Structures are given as C-alpha cells and as structure tokens.
N, C-alpha and C positions, 0 to 999 in steps of 0.2 A: 101729238105723244106717240112714241114708239113702245109698243110692249111685246115681251115674249109670248110663249104659247101658255095659255091658260093651263094650270095643271088638272089632271083628271082625277077621278076618284081612286083613290089608292088603299090597298092592304095595310093593317095595322102594323106590319112589318117594315113598312116603308120607313126609310130615313126622312122624310118630309114630315112625317105623321107623329114625330116625336112630340112630348110634352111641350117644349118651347112654342110659346103663342105668338112672339113677335117676328120680326124680320130676321131671316137667315141669309148669311152669305156664304157659298160654298166658294172655296177658293182654293189656291195651290200652296203648298207650304214654304212658301218663299219667306226667309226671316223678316222683312221688312215689306214698308208698302211703297218701296220707291223702285223694285226691280221689276214689275210686271203689270199687266193690266189689271191683275186682281186687286193690287194695291190702289190703283187708280179708282176703282169701285170701292174699295174700302175707306179711301180719304173723301170721296163724294159724300158717302154715308156720313161720316164724322164730321164733315165741315157744314152739312145740314143738321147735324145734332141728333141723329137717329140712332137710338140704341139697337144695336142688333149683335146677332151671336154670330162669330167666325167658326164656320167648319171646315179645316183644312184637310183636303182629299190628296190622294198620293199623286206624285208626278206624273206616274206611269196612266195613261188614258185607258189601258186595260184593266186597272183597278179602281174604275170609277163606276160601278152599275148604279148608284144611286143618282147620278147626275144623268144618265143614259135615261132611266126611268123618268126624271123629271122633265127633259128636254128632248130626248130623242138623240140628243149628241152627247159626246165625251168631253166637250171644252169647258171650261171656268173661265171667268167667275160665272155664277149664276145666284141670283137675288131671288128669295121667296119671301113673298109679303102677302101673307093670309092665301088666297086663291090665286093671287096673281104669281106667276113665274116670269122671271126677266133674265135673257141669257144675253152675253156680248157686253163688254165693260163702256161700250159708248152708249148703247141703250139703257144701260142701268143708271149710268150718270143723267140721261136725259128724264129717264124713270123718277130719279129722285128729285132732279129740279122740279118736275112740273108736279110732283107730289108733296114734296116737302119744302120746296125753294132752299136758297143758301142763305148763310149767315153772312 
C-alpha cells in the first residue's frame, strides 16, 4: 500500500486541525466528479461507502497554503484520514481500497 507523507504536528490555526474528525478530501472546485483527478478520488471514497468532508480549494496553486502545509506540495487531491495524509489520486484510490475495500 502506498501512502503519502504523515502529517506533522500543526498549530491550532491549521486547516487540518478543524473540528471535523473524519476523513477530509481537499479538492479543486470542479462542479462534478467526472472532470478531474479530484473527482476520481471522491468517486472512490463514495463507492467504498466512506463518509467524508469535501473541502474545495481555489484553482490557483498560489492560493493553497493549507495544501502546502499538509504535503509540501500544492497539488490536489489530498486525503486526510486521522494522522495519515495521502496525496495524488492514484495513491488515494489505492489507500481507499486497502483501508475500506470496495462495494
């Protein structure tokens, strides 16, 4: 199983330390799940029956400091599952299948 970089301890002002305790998918603001890699990650989570929060970030990579803080990169999608941070849609799909399986 391929996973992303573990999240380091972050300050309370961090986007990742919000109140929501479940899985969070940071993604682009595309209107559907069929236009981009972010949609592929979202479809994978839904097909596995995982409840998750969608957090849409701006299209502009310059306006994604929370993503850079989580992964050291500015690309999306990024899945945060507890202390685990997984980036890249292919890795997210592999992580979802290994963690929750598929229906």
